[in-house]
N, C-alpha and C positions, 0 to 999 in steps of 0.2 A: 853144361852151363845154361841151358835153357831154363833149368830150375832156378838158377840165381837171378836171371833177368826177370822171370815171372815174380819171384819173391820181392825183388827190388821194385818191380812195377806195382805189385800189390801194396807194398809198404808205402810207396810214394802216393798212391791212390788213398790209402788209408790216412796218411798224414794230411793230405789235401782235404779229405772228407772231414777229418777232425778240426782242421783249420776253418773249413767252411761252417761246420757245426758251431764252433766257438764264435765265429763272426755272426752267424745268425742269432745265436743266443744273446750276444752283445747288443745286436740291433733290436731284438725283442725287448731287452732291458731298457735300452734308450727310449723306445716308443712307450713303454709302460710309464717311465718317468715323466715324459712329456704329457702323456695322457692324464697322469695324476695332477700335474701342474695345471692343465687346462680344466680339469674338474674342479680344482680348488678355485681357480679364477672364476669359473662359471657360478660356483656357489657364492662366491663374494659378490659378483655381479648381480645374481638373483636377490641377495639380501638388499643390495643398494637399490635395485629396481623396485623391490617391494617398499622400501622406505620412501623412495621417490613417489611412488603411486599413492601412498598414504598421505604424504605431504601434499600432493596435487588434489587428492580428495578432500583433505581439510580445507585447503584454500578454495576449492570449488564450493564446499558447503558455506564458507564464509561469504563468498561472492553471492551465492544464492540467498543467504539470509539478508544481506544488504540489499539485493535486488527486491526481495520480498518487501522489506521495510519501505524502500522507495516507492514501490507500487501501491502499498497501503497508504502512504502519505499522500500520493498524487490522487488516490480515489477519495480520501477524506477531503482534500482541498476541493475537488470537483463537486462533491456532495454539498459542501458548505457554500460554494459559489452558486450552485443551483438553488439552494434554499434561500440565499440572500437575494438572488434575482427574483425568485417567486414572491418573497416578502415585499420587495420593492414594487413589483407589478401590482400586488394586492393594495398597497398603500396608494399608488397612483390612481387605481380605479376607484378606490373608496373616496379619494379627494374629488375625482371627477364627478362622481355620482352624488356627493354631498352627504356622506354618511355621518359626518360630525354633527350636522343639523338634527339628525334623528338618533344620535348617541349610539350608533352601530359601530363596532370595532372592525377594522380592516381584516383582522384575523378570522372573522366570521365567514369570509368569502371562501368558496370551494371551487376548485377547477384547476386544470393544468395549463390551459391556454388562455390568451387574452379574451377570446370569444366566450369561453365557458365561464370565466370570471365575471364578465360583463352581464351575461345572462343570469347568473346566480345573483348579482347585485341587484338587477331589476326585480327578481323574485323577492328578495329581501325588502326592497323599498315598497313593494306592494303589500307585504305583511305587516310592516311597522308603520303605524299611522304617523302622519306629519304632526309635529307638535303645534298646538294652537298658537295663533298669533298673540303676541303680548299686547296688552292694552297700550294705548298711546300714553305718552308722557304729559299730554296736555292737562293743565290744571293741577299738576303735582308739584309745581314749583321748579326751581332751577335745579338741574341735575348736578349733584355733587356739593351743593351749598348746604351749610349747617342750618338746622331748624332754629328759627329765631324765636325770641321771647314773644309771647302772645299767640304763638301758633300752637297747634294741638301736639301733645306728646304721643309717642307711640302707644302708650297705654290708653290715652283718650281716643285714639283712632280705632283700636281693637274694641273698646267698649261701644263706640258709636256704630261700628260695623255689626256687632253681635246683638244689639238691642232691637227688638221687634218693632 
């Protein structure tokens, strides 16, 4: 009978091994299925992440474009304000120095500071002679009044002035 016990024991061990093998194979299949699900989910998430990144990049470039436009506008405004302030300063100095009397335009002034502009104004005033003083109005009649009968006409005045 020891043979029967050994055979029964071997059969029981064999059945237990087969059950363990079947259980292990079932466990492997279960984990393969879960792994495939995780791979599919990861692939889906990767696609979504890529689309999200593209969307973020597109928004970022729009923000960069808007920021660049704003910076350019601010720069243009600052340049215009600087030019306007410089032109106003030139006009102010030209008025102070009496450029209108000598028919010098304020735009002729060069320099970036008030001191430089004033120094250049002084140089220009030295170069451009002062206009001669106008003759007095004495003896020329009343200013703005019409020429009366019996007085000389413009042609008579010219003829009298040009005869030797």
